[in-house]
C-alpha positions in Angstrom: 114.2 121.9 63.7 117.4 123.2 62.2 116.8 126.2 59.7 117.1 124.5 56.8 114.1 121.6 57.4 110.7 123.4 56.0 108.1 123.6 59.7 104.8 121.2 58.7 102.1 122.4 57.1 97.9 122.1 58.5 96.5 123.0 55.4 92.5 123.3 56.4 90.5 121.8 52.8 87.2 123.4 54.2 88.3 126.9 54.1 90.0 126.7 50.7 86.8 124.4 49.1 84.5 126.7 50.6 85.5 130.5 49.5 85.1 128.3 46.2 82.6 130.0 44.0 82.4 128.7 40.4 81.2 125.7 39.6 85.1 123.3 39.3 88.7 124.6 40.2 91.1 122.4 40.7 93.8 123.3 42.5 97.5 121.4 44.0 96.9 121.6 48.2 100.1 120.5 48.8 102.9 117.4 47.2 104.1 113.9 48.6 107.4 112.3 46.9 106.6 112.7 43.7 102.3 112.8 44.0 100.7 115.7 44.1 97.7 116.0 46.3 94.5 118.2 44.6 91.4 119.8 46.0 88.5 119.3 43.5 85.1 121.9 43.5 83.2 120.4 40.6 79.4 120.8 39.5 78.5 118.8 36.6 81.0 116.7 34.0 84.3 116.5 33.4 85.6 115.1 29.9 86.7 111.7 28.9 90.8 111.7 29.6 93.6 109.8 30.7 96.8 109.5 32.3 98.4 107.7 30.3 101.5 107.1 32.9 99.9 107.3 36.8 97.1 106.2 38.6 95.0 108.6 40.1 93.3 108.7 43.3 90.0 110.0 44.3 88.7 110.6 47.9 85.0 112.4 48.4 85.3 114.5 51.0 81.2 116.1 49.5 79.1 115.0 47.5 78.8 112.6 45.0 81.3 111.7 42.8 80.8 109.5 39.6 83.7 108.1 37.6 83.1 106.3 34.0 84.8 103.9 33.0 84.2 102.6 29.5 82.5 99.6 30.5 81.8 100.8 34.2 80.0 103.5 36.5 81.3 104.0 40.0 79.6 106.5 42.5 81.7 107.3 46.0 80.2 109.7 48.5 82.1 111.3 51.4 85.1 108.9 52.8 85.2 106.9 49.8 88.0 106.0 47.9 88.6 104.9 44.2 91.7 105.0 42.0 91.7 104.8 38.6 94.7 102.7 36.4 96.8 103.9 34.3 95.6 104.3 30.8 92.4 104.0 32.2 90.1 106.4 30.2 87.6 107.9 32.7 85.4 110.9 32.7 85.2 112.4 36.5 81.0 113.9 37.3 79.5 115.7 40.3 75.9 115.1 41.3 75.6 119.1 43.1 78.7 120.9 44.6 81.3 117.9 45.2 84.2 118.3 46.6 87.7 115.9 46.3 91.2 115.4 47.0 93.0 113.6 43.8 96.2 112.5 44.6 98.3 111.6 40.7 102.3 111.5 39.8 103.2 115.3 40.2 104.0 115.5 36.2 100.3 114.4 34.8 97.8 117.5 34.0 94.9 116.7 35.5 93.4 117.2 32.3 94.6 114.5 30.3 96.8 113.8 27.6 
């Protein structure tokens, strides 16, 4: 590995999320090309919002996440992934303490447009 090549990093998601005591926390873990991988630890509901320029994908690591769309609600359990297409109005609801990985473009605001 040359001096200018960054050293690969192992991220221990479990230890990071175990340390979260707030009802809601959302922070970036790493970047992949022009996308960001965020971890969210949540309980309760998030507000309705839209991302007009980017899809958003949720991978549930622990707990249960409901993704509400205008005409449907999708319930996700650990190991399940769901993509919300760009321009789709949605909100998330955590049934108890829920941990997700969220994938979206790095210029996307996690709270919506």
